[in-house]
N, C-alpha and C positions, 0 to 999 in steps of 0.2 A: 452621419447616417442618413441614408435616403430610404424612405419607406413607401412601398407601393402596395395598395390594396388590389388584389386581382379577383375579379368577379366574372360572372357570365352564367348562361342558362345551363341546366343539367345536361351532362354528356356533350358539352361543347368544346372540351379539351383543356380545361383550366390546369389540370394536373400536368398535362404535356407541356404546357407553356411554362409552368413553374419549374419543371424538370429542365427546360432549355435555359431558364434563368440560372439555375444551379450550375449546369454543365458548362455554359459558355461565358457567364458573367459573374460567377463566384458568389451568387446571392445566397443568403441564409433564407430558407423558406419554412412556412408552417401552414398546414392544411387544416382548417377549422373543422372540416367533416371528420378528419381523423381524430382530432381532439374530442369531438362529440362521441365517436366510437369508443375511445378509451374511457371516457366518463360514463358511458352507458353499460360498461361491463360490471359484473358483480363487485361491490365495494366502491364503485364510482359515484360521484356526486349526483348523477342523473338517474342512476339504476333505481334506487328506492323511491324517488319522486314519481317515476313512471309507473312503478308497481302500485303505489298508493292510489294513483289516479285511475289506472286502467284495470287494476286487479291482476290476479294470478294468470288470467287467460293469456297474457302477453308474455309469459315466461315459458321457455321451451323445457323439454324433459331434462336437459342437461344444465339447467339453471340460468341460461342467458336470456336476454330479451329477444323476442321474435321480431326482428327488424322488419321483415316483410309484412307481418300483420299490423305492426304499428304504422308502417308506411301506408297500407290500405286505409287505415282509419283516418290519418291526418290528411291524406291527399283527397279524401272524399267527404271530409267534414270540416268546413271552414272554422267552426267554433273550436274544434279540437286542435286544428293547426294553429289557431291564434293562441290557445292555451300553451301548447308545447313551445312555441317561440317565446312567449312571455316568461316562462321558467328557465329555458335554456340559454337565451341570449345574454342575460346579466352574468351567469356563471362563465360562459365562454368569453365575454368581454373582459372579465377579470383575468382570465387565463392569458388572453391576447395582450393585455397591458403588461403583465409580468414578463411575458416573452419579449416584448419590445425593450423593457428595461434590461433584461438579461443581455439582449443583443447589443445594446448601447454600451453596457459595462464591459462586454467582450471585445468592443472596438469593431463591430461589424460595419461594412461600408454600404451594402445594399441588402435590404430586407424585403421579402415579398410575403405577404399574408394572402392565402387563398380563402376567400370568404363568399360562399354561394349566395347568401341573402344580405350581402353588404349594404345595399341601399334600403332594403326593407327594414334592417336592424338599426339604421341610422349611424353607421360606423364611419362615415366619411371623415370625421374629425381626426381619426387616428393616423391618417396617411398624408404624405406629401402630394400624392396623386392617386387617382383610381383608374385602373385599366380594366377594360371589359374585353372578353374573348368571345367570339361567336363562330358558328359554322352553319352550313346549309341545314335547313330544317329536316329534310329527309335523312341526311347523315346523322343528325342528332337523334332522330327517332330510332334509326337502325342500331346505333351505338348503345342507346339506353335499353333497347329490347335485348340485345346480346349480353350486355353487362349484368343486368339485374333479372334476366330470364322472365321478361314481361311480355304480355300481349301488346299489340299495337294500341289498343284502347287504354290499357294501363299506363303505357308510356306517354300517351297523349295527356292523360289525366295529370300526370306529374309535370309535364311541360307547361300545360295551360294554366296551372295555378300560380306559376311564376311571373315576375315582372316581364313584360314583353321585351324582346330583343331590341326593338326601336327605342324604347325608353331607356333601357340600360346604356345603349350606345350614346344616346343624347346626353346622358348625365355623366358619362365618363370623360376623363381627360385624354385617354388614349384608347384606341380600339384596335384590336388584333383580329384579323380574319384568318381563322384556322381551317383551311381547306387543302393546302398543297404540301403539307408535311413540315417537319421540324426545320429544315433548311430555310424555307420561306418564313416561318415563324421567327427563327433566329434573325433573319435579315430585318424583319419588321421591328423586332425588339431593339436591335442595334441602332436602327435609324431613329427610333423614338427616344432612346437613351442618349444619343449623341447631343451634346450641349447641356444635358441635365446632370450626368455624373462623370462624363469624360468628353 
């Protein structure tokens, strides 16, 4: 089993790259952001932790966490961002480890974990290689504004608290440039995988 950790800045196209891995290379993939979403729903491991810390103000009228409000808090408050990572990362790490065990037992050949804060969380040891995906900054801003209904200032606040593209690319084993669409991404992945798993 060959395990790739896929990271990159917010709205740089990690999910599109993961989809390409699944579609063309038969990879089993897991998006840690999706796991965080599941665990933040009522009854999830993170739900009560967040309410105990932030209070009922972060709960919407239908009983779910107000992700936009929590995002505003953590992206504008370094202490809160540090706290939320300190409680979430160990829970997510246990989930990721169990996922990899399950993949191994199922006989998976290629596994890709999509982890936005891979380097910050210190998860490099989980993977055979770490791949970073990036895109043009203006495209990144535009995608984030559209996806999360943010102003440009809000989008930049989220981008600027992350590790720089230059550092992520320098620390990665493979860098994927996501600017020309899935065919170009597929060709980059094929070239990088050649000699590794086929």
